[in-house]
C-alpha positions in Angstrom: -0.2 0.0 0.0 1.3 3.4 -1.1 1.3 6.2 1.4 1.7 9.8 1.2 4.5 12.2 2.7 2.7 15.0 2.7 5.6 17.3 2.9 7.5 15.6 -0.1 4.6 16.1 -1.8 3.9 19.7 -1.2 7.8 20.3 -2.2 6.8 18.4 -5.2 4.1 21.1 -6.0 5.9 23.9 -4.9 9.1 22.9 -7.0 6.7 22.5 -10.3 4.8 25.3 -9.7 7.8 27.6 -9.2 9.9 26.3 -12.3 6.8 26.9 -14.1 5.7 30.6 -13.1 9.2 31.3 -13.1 10.1 30.0 -16.6 7.0 32.1 -17.9 8.8 35.7 -16.3 12.2 34.5 -17.5 10.9 33.8 -21.4 9.2 37.4 -21.2 12.8 38.9 -21.4 13.3 36.3 -24.6 13.9 38.8 -27.7 11.8 37.9 -30.4 10.2 38.8 -33.7 8.8 36.7 -36.5 10.9 33.5 -35.6 10.6 32.6 -39.4 12.2 36.1 -40.9 15.7 34.7 -40.4 17.2 38.6 -41.0 14.8 40.2 -38.5 15.2 37.4 -35.8 18.8 37.2 -35.9 19.3 40.6 -35.9 17.3 40.6 -32.8 19.4 37.7 -31.4 22.7 39.6 -32.0 21.3 42.9 -30.3 20.1 41.2 -27.0 22.4 41.8 -24.2 21.0 39.1 -22.2 20.4 36.4 -24.9 22.6 33.7 -23.1 21.2 34.9 -19.7 17.8 34.0 -20.4 18.4 31.2 -21.9 20.5 29.8 -18.7 17.5 31.0 -16.7 15.2 28.8 -18.5 17.2 26.0 -17.9 17.4 26.4 -14.3 13.4 27.0 -14.3 13.5 23.8 -16.1 15.6 21.8 -13.4 13.7 23.0 -10.8 10.3 21.6 -12.7 12.0 18.6 -13.2 13.2 18.2 -9.2 9.4 18.5 -8.8 8.8 15.7 -11.0 11.5 13.6 -9.1 10.1 14.6 -5.9 6.9 12.7 -6.9 7.8 8.9 -6.2 9.5 9.7 -2.9 5.9 11.8 -1.7 4.0 8.9 -2.7 6.3 6.5 -1.5 5.3 3.8 -3.4 6.7 0.4 -2.4 4.7 -2.1 -4.4 6.5 -3.3 -7.7 4.8 -1.4 -10.6 5.0 2.2 -8.6 8.4 1.4 -7.7 9.6 0.7 -11.6 7.3 3.8 -12.7 8.8 6.0 -10.1 12.3 4.9 -11.3 11.1 5.4 -15.1 9.7 8.6 -14.5 13.2 9.8 -12.6 15.5 8.6 -15.4 12.9 10.2 -17.8 13.1 13.6 -16.0 17.1 13.3 -16.3 17.1 12.5 -19.8 14.6 15.4 -20.2 16.6 18.0 -18.6 19.9 16.6 -20.6 18.1 17.0 -23.9 16.9 20.5 -22.9 20.2 21.7 -21.7 21.6 20.8 -25.5 18.7 22.9 -26.9 19.1 25.6 -24.8 23.0 25.3 -25.2 22.1 25.5 -29.4 20.1 28.4 -28.7 21.3 30.1 -25.9 25.2 30.1 -27.0 25.0 28.7 -30.8 22.4 31.3 -32.1 24.0 33.8 -30.3 27.3 33.7 -31.6 26.6 32.9 -35.3 24.2 35.9 -35.0 26.6 38.2 -33.7 29.2 37.0 -36.4 27.1 37.7 -39.0 25.9 41.2 -37.9 29.3 42.1 -37.3 31.0 40.1 -40.6 32.5 42.7 -43.4 29.9 42.4 -46.7 32.1 39.8 -48.3 31.4 37.4 -45.6 27.8 38.6 -44.7 26.3 35.6 -47.1 28.3 32.8 -45.7 27.8 34.0 -42.3 24.1 34.2 -42.8 24.2 30.6 -43.9 26.2 29.3 -40.8 23.4 31.5 -38.8 20.4 29.4 -40.6 22.3 26.0 -40.0 22.5 26.8 -36.6 18.4 27.6 -36.4 17.9 24.6 -38.5 19.6 22.5 -35.8 18.0 24.1 -33.0 14.5 23.4 -34.5 16.2 19.7 -35.1 
């Protein structure tokens, strides 16, 4: 029989809620125009002085949210076979999700910023090649 640890359940709920609310707040600082208008969006990314910080903040918020998910199996204290394995699967899934989200934030928050800065600051003879690099990074992010 599963028993509920109210303190752990409360902690899980607070982490889930806080991670989501703070993520929404941090994302308000994310530069943005029409995402498919590459010249405009690349220029906006290059002009953003807090681009990398916003993405680190989004990653931290996702980590907080996922910690809330990781706390759930402990809150429910499931000792039955299936429930225990479901909790373990959930924990592994949360860690994998955080790792994949970290890769996305690295590509978006660092990779995009670097190639967009390079495009904006390139001499005219290099602009086309730098723009192609920026698009390649963008498509990598979408992938």
